[in-house]
N, C-alpha and C positions, 0 to 999 in steps of 0.2 A: 385421509391422505398418506397414512402410515402404510397402507397396501402398496402405494406408488413406489415408495422407497423400497420395500421387500421384492417386488416385482423387477424393479431396477437392478438389483443385486443378482437375482437369478439371470436375468438379461445379459449382464456384464459376464458372468461366469460361463454360460453357454456361448456367446459369442465374442466378445472383445478378449477375453482371457484365453480361451481356447485357441483363437486364431495367432494368439502372441505369447504362447506359453515360454517360449525360449527368451523372449525379452524380459519378461515377468522373473524367471528363473536367474537372469544375470543381475537383478536388482536385489536379491536377497541377501547377499554379504554386506550391503553397505551402500552409500550415496556419495555422490561427487557432484552436486549442483554447481552450475556456473554463475547463478545469480540468485542473490536473496531478494525477494519481491515483497515489498510493504504496499499494501492496498487497503481499500475500504471494504468493511464486511457486507456491502450491499450486495443482494443476492443477484442483481442483474449484472454484476461484474465477475467474469470468469478467467482468471489468469492464465491458465493454460490454453484456453479458446482464443483468446486475443493474441498471445503471443506464438500459438502453434508449437507449444512445447510439450514434450512427453514426461511421463513420471521419472523422477530423478534428477530433471533440469532445473526446477525451481525449488528454492527454501522459502516458505511462505509465512508470513504474519500478517494477519489482516485485524483491523480494528475500525471503531466508527471515525470516518473523514481522514483515513490513513496517515494517523499522526505518529511522529517521532518524539517522544518525551525528550528532552534536554538531559544531557548526561549530569546525574547528580549522584556522585557515589554513596553518600550517607541516606540517600531518600528511598525508602522501601514502597512508595506508593505505586510506581509505574514500572515495575521490573518485568514484567512479561515481554514487552516489546525489546527492551535493552538485553533480556537474557538470549532472545532470538539472534539479536545482531551480535552478540559476543559469540555465541556457538559458530554463527555462519562466518564470521570474520577469522576469529581465531583458531577455530578447529576445522572448519570445513574449508577455510580460505577460499571463499567465493571470488569471482572475478569482478562481479558488479553488484551494486546494490541500486535498485529501481523503486524508485517511489512513484506510485500511479495513482492520480487523483481521476475525478470524473466529472461529468456533467451531472445536474440536477441530484447533488449530493445532500441528503436528508441531514446529515451531521452538521453540515455547515450552515443549513436552513435553520437549525435549531438555536443557532448562536442569536438568533431575532426573534425566538419565541417570547412570549411574555413570561415574566419570572415566574408566576404562579403555575405555569404549565410545565416548567422543568422541575419545579419542586416535587412533583409528582415522579421524577426521574432521577434520584439523587446521584447514582453512579454515573450516569450521562452527564448530569451538570458538573460535577467534579472533573470528569474527563475533558469536557469542553474548556474549562479553565485554561488549558494549555495552549489554546487558540483564540482566546477572548480578544487579544491585541489585534486580530484581523479585523474587527469590526471598526476599530478607528481608522483602518487603511481604507476603507471604503465608505466611509460616513457621507461623503459629498456625492456619491453616485445616486441619482433619485431613481434611474429605471432600474426595476427590479432584475430583469434579465440580464442586463448588463453588468449590475453588481454582482450577481450570482456568477456570469463569467468570470468577472474578474476575482473574486474572492476565492474560488475555486483553484484559480491558477496560482494565486498569492500563497495559498495554502501549502501548495506542491513545493514551492522555492523555499518556504519556511522550514519544512521538514527537512530539505536538502542541507539548509544552514545548520539545522539541529543534528544532523548526522556527523557534521565535523566538529560538533562538541564533545565526541566521543575519541578519547587519545589513540585507541587503538585502530580507529577508522581513519582519523585524521593522519596518522603515520603512514598507513598503507596507501592512502589516497597520495601524499606528498611524495612517496617513494615510487609512484607509478604502478602498483601491484593491484590497485583497487580503484575502479571508476564507478562514479556515482551518476545515476540517471534519473531525470525527472519527466514523467509523462502526464498527458491530461487526454484523456478517452471521452469520446462523446458517444453516448449510448444510442441515440437515434440514428446515427449515421456510420457509425464504426471507425470513425476517423481517431487518429492518434496524433497528438501534438508532442514533440520533443523540446525539452528544454534547452537552449544554447547558452552555456556559461558565459560566454564572451560577449553575445548580443544582449544578454539578459531578456531574451524573448522566448516564445513557444512557438516553434515552426513545424507545420504539418509533414508527417512522415508520408511519402508516396513514391 
């Protein structure tokens, strides 16, 4: 499959790049993205495809289950996502932070794996501790599909709350310089639901 990657690069250079040389030339001196996108590492999710954005518009961080670790200044465990947020907000001064969850999320399904299965994935197990409390919130939902739907959306809301634990984010949100967005993307239909902070519900974008 490595050949497919190499062929893809050659195809990009011969076609997309050649047709848009001036555009790429304009990117060489720096970036000014309008949005910091926080998404899942799932290979089925392609941020620029979903949002129809071009290179230079999204500053992206992806991890298992689109998690934002809460702000803890002295904790060195989860600094990757925190450093992206710091750079995006303080240096790039993005206008939006978008948390995008999705259907059929393997990371959230892993919360319900037998403990012995997760023991084989110690890094994943540690990461999922950040969202362990979501299990309690859906414990009374017996239907597996309904539970999946619910926990995937609850997870987006949890990460939006976690964003506000960062002082530099909270300050800019309260001053009106930064907007937080929560999306829920359905893989099989292409539908995107946007979180309404006032109504506390996800509503389909159409």
